[in-house]
C-alpha positions in Angstrom: 93.8 -187.6 267.7 91.8 -184.4 267.0 93.1 -182.1 264.3 93.6 -179.2 266.7 95.7 -181.3 269.0 97.9 -182.4 266.1 98.3 -178.8 265.1 99.4 -177.9 268.6 102.1 -180.6 268.3 103.4 -179.5 264.9 103.3 -175.7 265.1 105.9 -175.3 267.8 108.5 -177.1 265.6 108.6 -174.5 262.8 108.5 -171.8 265.4 111.4 -173.4 267.3 113.4 -173.7 264.0 112.7 -170.1 263.2 114.0 -168.9 266.6 117.0 -171.3 266.5 118.0 -170.1 263.1 117.5 -166.5 264.2 119.8 -167.1 267.2 122.4 -168.7 265.0 122.3 -165.6 262.8 122.7 -163.3 265.8 125.6 -165.4 267.1 127.3 -165.4 263.7 127.0 -161.6 263.8 128.8 -161.5 267.2 131.6 -163.6 265.7 132.3 -160.9 263.1 133.8 -158.6 265.7 134.8 -160.5 268.9 138.4 -161.2 267.9 139.0 -157.9 266.1 137.7 -155.6 268.9 139.8 -157.4 271.5 142.8 -155.4 270.2 142.0 -151.7 271.0 141.9 -152.1 274.8 145.3 -153.7 274.8 147.0 -151.5 272.2 149.1 -149.7 274.9 150.3 -153.1 276.1 151.1 -154.3 272.6 152.7 -150.9 271.9 155.1 -151.3 274.9 155.6 -155.0 274.6 156.6 -155.1 271.0 158.0 -151.5 270.8 155.7 -150.4 268.1 155.4 -146.8 266.8 152.1 -145.1 265.8 152.5 -146.1 262.1 152.9 -149.8 263.1 149.8 -149.5 265.3 148.0 -148.1 262.3 149.1 -151.0 260.1 148.0 -153.5 262.8 144.6 -151.9 262.9 144.4 -151.6 259.1 145.3 -155.2 258.4 141.8 -156.6 259.1 140.2 -154.0 256.8 142.7 -154.8 254.1 141.7 -158.5 254.3 138.1 -157.5 254.3 138.8 -156.0 251.0 141.1 -158.6 249.5 139.3 -161.7 250.7 135.8 -160.6 249.9 135.7 -161.8 246.3 137.4 -165.2 247.2 134.6 -165.4 249.8 132.1 -165.0 247.0 133.8 -167.9 245.2 133.7 -170.0 248.4 130.0 -169.4 248.7 129.4 -170.3 245.1 131.3 -173.6 245.4 130.5 -174.7 249.0 127.2 -173.0 249.8 126.2 -170.5 252.5 126.4 -172.7 255.6 129.7 -174.3 254.8 131.3 -171.0 253.8 130.2 -169.4 257.1 131.6 -172.3 259.1 134.9 -172.0 257.3 135.1 -168.3 258.0 134.3 -168.8 261.7 137.0 -171.5 262.0 139.7 -169.5 260.3 138.8 -166.5 262.4 139.1 -168.5 265.6 142.4 -170.1 264.7 144.0 -166.8 263.5 142.7 -164.8 266.4 144.0 -167.3 269.0 147.5 -167.5 267.5 148.1 -163.8 267.3 150.1 -163.7 270.5 151.8 -167.1 270.1 155.1 -165.5 269.3 156.5 -162.1 270.6 157.2 -160.8 267.1 155.4 -158.1 265.2 155.6 -159.9 261.9 153.9 -163.0 263.5 151.3 -160.7 264.9 150.7 -159.2 261.5 150.6 -162.7 259.8 148.0 -164.1 262.3 146.0 -160.9 262.0 145.9 -161.4 258.3 144.7 -165.0 258.7 142.0 -163.8 261.2 141.0 -161.0 258.9 140.6 -163.4 256.0 138.2 -165.5 258.0 136.1 -162.5 259.0 136.0 -161.4 255.4 134.5 -164.7 254.3 131.9 -164.4 257.1 131.0 -160.9 256.2 130.3 -161.8 252.6 128.3 -164.8 253.8 125.9 -163.0 256.1 123.7 -161.2 253.5 123.2 -164.4 251.4 122.4 -166.2 254.7 119.8 -163.6 255.4 118.3 -164.1 251.9 118.4 -167.9 252.2 117.2 -168.4 255.8 114.7 -165.5 256.0 113.6 -164.6 252.5 110.5 -162.9 253.7 112.1 -161.0 256.6 115.3 -159.6 255.1 115.2 -156.2 256.8 114.4 -157.7 260.2 117.0 -160.5 259.9 119.7 -158.0 258.8 118.9 -155.9 261.9 119.2 -159.0 264.1 122.6 -160.1 262.9 123.8 -156.5 262.9 122.7 -156.3 266.5 124.8 -159.3 267.2 127.7 -157.7 265.4 127.4 -154.6 267.6 127.2 -156.7 270.8 130.3 -158.5 269.5 132.0 -155.1 269.3 131.0 -154.0 272.8 131.9 -157.1 274.8 135.7 -157.2 274.1 136.2 -153.4 274.6 134.1 -153.4 277.8 135.4 -156.6 279.4 139.0 -157.0 278.2 140.7 -154.7 280.7 138.5 -155.2 283.8 137.7 -158.9 283.5 139.6 -160.9 280.9 143.1 -159.6 281.5 143.0 -160.2 285.3 141.8 -163.8 284.6 144.9 -164.4 282.4 147.5 -162.7 284.5 147.5 -159.5 282.5 148.6 -161.3 279.3 147.2 -159.7 276.1 148.3 -162.9 274.3 146.1 -165.1 276.3 143.4 -162.5 276.2 143.2 -163.0 272.4 142.8 -166.8 273.0 139.9 -166.2 275.3 138.0 -164.2 272.7 138.6 -166.8 270.0 137.0 -169.6 272.0 133.3 -168.4 271.5 133.9 -168.0 267.8 134.9 -171.7 267.5 131.8 -172.6 269.5 129.6 -170.7 267.2 131.1 -172.6 264.2 130.2 -175.9 265.9 126.6 -174.7 266.6 126.1 -173.7 263.0 127.4 -177.1 261.8 124.9 -178.8 264.1 121.8 -176.6 263.8 121.8 -174.3 260.7 119.3 -175.0 258.0 120.7 -177.5 255.5 118.5 -176.3 252.7 120.3 -173.0 252.5 123.6 -174.8 251.9 122.2 -177.1 249.2 120.5 -174.4 247.3 123.5 -172.3 246.9 126.4 -174.6 245.9 126.5 -175.4 242.2 129.7 -175.5 240.2 128.3 -173.1 237.5 127.1 -170.5 240.0 128.5 -167.0 239.2 130.9 -165.5 241.8 132.8 -162.7 240.0 131.2 -159.3 240.7 129.9 -157.0 238.0 132.3 -154.1 238.5 130.4 -152.0 236.0 127.4 -151.9 238.4 126.8 -148.4 239.8 125.1 -149.9 242.8 128.2 -151.6 244.2 130.4 -148.5 243.8 127.9 -146.2 245.5 127.4 -148.5 248.4 131.0 -149.4 248.7 132.4 -145.9 248.9 129.7 -144.7 251.4 130.3 -147.8 253.6 134.0 -147.2 253.3 133.8 -143.8 254.9 131.9 -145.3 257.8 134.3 -148.2 258.3 137.3 -146.0 258.1 135.9 -143.7 260.8 135.1 -146.6 263.1 138.3 -148.5 262.8 140.6 -145.5 262.9 138.9 -144.1 266.0 139.3 -147.5 267.8 142.9 -147.5 266.8 144.1 -144.1 268.0 141.7 -143.3 270.8 143.6 -145.3 273.5 147.1 -143.9 272.8 145.6 -140.4 272.3 144.0 -140.5 275.7 147.0 -141.9 277.4 149.3 -139.3 275.8 147.0 -136.6 277.0 147.1 -137.8 280.6 143.5 -139.2 280.4 144.3 -142.9 280.3 141.6 -143.6 282.9 139.0 -142.8 280.3 140.2 -145.4 277.7 137.9 -148.2 278.6 134.9 -145.9 279.0 135.5 -144.1 275.7 136.0 -147.4 273.7 132.9 -148.9 275.4 131.0 -145.7 274.6 132.0 -145.9 270.9 130.5 -149.3 270.7 127.6 -149.0 273.2 126.4 -145.9 271.3 125.6 -148.2 268.4 123.0 -150.3 270.3 120.3 -147.6 270.4 120.8 -147.1 266.6 120.4 -150.9 266.2 117.0 -151.0 267.9 115.8 -147.8 266.3 116.7 -149.1 262.8 115.0 -152.4 263.6 111.7 -150.5 263.6 112.2 -147.8 260.9 115.0 -149.0 258.5 112.5 -149.7 255.8 111.5 -146.0 255.8 115.0 -144.7 255.8 117.2 -146.9 253.5 116.5 -145.0 250.3 116.6 -141.5 251.7 119.6 -139.2 251.7 119.0 -137.2 254.9 119.9 -140.0 257.4 123.3 -140.3 255.7 123.8 -136.5 255.7 122.9 -136.2 259.3 125.1 -139.2 260.3 128.1 -137.8 258.4 127.7 -134.4 260.2 127.5 -136.2 263.5 130.7 -138.1 262.8 132.5 -134.8 262.1 131.1 -133.2 265.3 131.9 -136.2 267.4 135.5 -136.4 266.1 135.9 -132.7 267.1 134.5 -133.6 270.5 137.1 -136.3 271.0 140.0 -134.0 270.0 138.9 -130.9 271.9 137.0 -132.4 274.8 138.1 -133.9 278.0 136.9 -136.5 280.5 133.2 -137.4 280.2 132.8 -135.2 277.2 135.1 -137.5 275.2 133.0 -140.4 276.2 129.9 -138.6 275.1 131.5 -137.7 271.8 132.5 -141.4 271.3 128.9 -142.5 272.0 127.6 -140.0 269.4 130.1 -141.3 266.8 129.1 -144.9 267.5 125.4 -144.0 267.0 126.1 -142.3 263.7 128.3 -145.1 262.4 125.7 -147.8 263.3 122.9 -146.0 261.4 124.9 -146.0 258.2 126.1 -149.6 258.7 122.7 -151.1 259.2 121.0 -149.2 256.4 123.7 -150.2 253.8 124.0 -153.8 254.9 120.3 -154.4 254.3 120.6 -153.2 250.7 122.4 -156.1 248.9 119.8 -158.8 249.7 117.0 -156.3 249.0 118.3 -155.0 245.7 119.9 -158.1 244.2 118.6 -161.3 242.7 119.0 -164.3 245.0 122.0 -165.7 243.1 123.7 -162.3 243.0 123.6 -161.3 246.6 127.0 -162.8 247.4 128.6 -161.1 244.3 127.1 -157.6 245.1 128.1 -158.0 248.8 131.7 -159.1 247.9 132.2 -156.1 245.6 130.7 -153.7 248.2 133.1 -154.9 250.9 136.0 -154.9 248.5 135.5 -151.3 247.7 134.5 -150.1 251.2 137.4 -151.7 253.0 139.8 -150.6 250.3 138.7 -147.1 251.3 139.0 -148.0 255.0 142.4 -149.7 255.1 144.3 -146.6 254.2 142.8 -144.2 256.7 144.4 -145.7 259.9 147.8 -145.7 258.1 147.4 -142.0 257.0 146.3 -141.1 260.6 149.4 -142.8 262.0 151.7 -141.1 259.5 150.1 -137.7 260.4 150.8 -138.3 264.0 154.4 -139.5 263.5 155.4 -136.8 261.0 153.9 -133.9 262.9 154.4 -135.3 266.4 150.9 -133.9 267.1 148.5 -136.6 268.3 145.3 -134.7 267.4 146.2 -134.7 263.7 145.6 -138.5 263.6 141.9 -137.6 263.8 141.9 -135.2 260.8 141.5 -138.0 258.2 138.6 -139.4 260.3 136.8 -136.1 260.2 137.4 -135.9 256.4 135.6 -139.3 256.1 132.4 -137.7 257.6 132.6 -134.8 255.1 133.0 -137.3 252.2 129.9 -139.2 253.4 127.9 -135.9 253.4 129.0 -135.2 249.8 128.1 -138.6 248.5 124.8 -139.0 250.4 122.6 -137.7 247.6 123.7 -140.7 245.4 121.6 -143.0 247.6 118.5 -141.6 245.9 119.8 -143.1 242.6 120.6 -146.6 243.7 119.1 -149.2 241.4 119.2 -153.0 241.6 122.2 -154.6 240.0 121.6 -155.3 236.4 118.5 -153.2 236.1 
C-alpha cells in the first residue's frame, strides 16, 4: 500500500481521538452546573412547599458553595490517589446521585443533606478539570479551558431556561422529579468518560507518593482565590434571590427571562475569551471593568423593571464569565504538572469560602430589614472588592517560584 494511502488511514484516528476527548471535556463542563442551576427556577415552589424563609433559601443556595470549599482539598487527595479520569468519574457519579435524591423526602433537612452530597461531587469535579486540561491537552491549555468553561456555561443556561417551560410540565409540575431529570445526563456523562476518556491521563497521575496538600503560603492561591470568590458570590447570590425578589415586586413573569439572561449573558464572554484570553489573563483592567459592570448591573436589577432587569442580568452574566474564564485558565498555566490539582484545590477552597457566606448575609439582610432590595447590597459590595483587588493580578507568580 502506498505511504500516502497509509497516512490517510492513520491520520483520522488521532484527529478523532482529539475531538472525542475535547467533547468529553465539554460534557464534563456541563455536568458541573446542570444539577445546581436546576434549583433557582423552582425556588418559589420549594419556598411554598417546604415553608422556607429567606434565610433558609440562602442556606440552600449557599450549601453547594460551602461544599466546593470544604471538599476541594479532599478532591485533590482523590486525584493524587486515583488519577484524573477516575476522580472525575467519581465526582460525576456522586453529583448525579445526590442531585436526583434531593426531593426524595418532603423535608428541608433531607434536602440540605442531599444538596451537600451533590455539592461534594461537584467540588471533586471542579478540582479535576484543570488537571484534566493539563493531562489531556498539554499544548492547548488556554483553548481547552475555554472549551470546558463553555460547557459549564451551557450547563448553567439549560436548567434555568428549560426547567419551568419544558421539564416541569413533563413531570406534572413536581420540582422533585425535575431534579431527577437533570441528574440523568450527569450519570450518562460519567459512563461516557469511563468508556472513552484517555487512559494515559489516569495512569500518569495516580501514585501513592504524589503530593496533594496545598501550599497555603503561596501568594498565588490567595490572590486567585479571593478574586474568584467575589465573582462566585455575585453569581450564586443573584441566582438565589432574583426569583423571590421579582415575585415579591409583582414581576414574577420575568423570572425565567431574567435567570436565563444571567446565564446566557455568559456565552458571548466565553466565545470572546476563546480568542483573546491569552492577551488579557495577566492584565488588571479586565477585572476592574468587570467588577464595575457587576456593581452597575446589580443596581439595574434593584432599580429597574421589566426588560431592564433582564438586560441588567445579562450584563452581570457577561462580567462574571470574563473573570471566571480568565482565572480558571491560570492554575494549569502557572503550576507545575504535579501541582495543578493542589493549586486548584486551594483556589476553590478560598474562593468558595468567600462565596458561601454572601447568600446567607443577603438572606439575613432581607429578613431583618424586611426590605427585599437589601439582599443585593452584599452582591454589589463583591464587585467593589474585586475592583480593589484587581491590581494584584499584575503580581501573580507561579507557585513555588
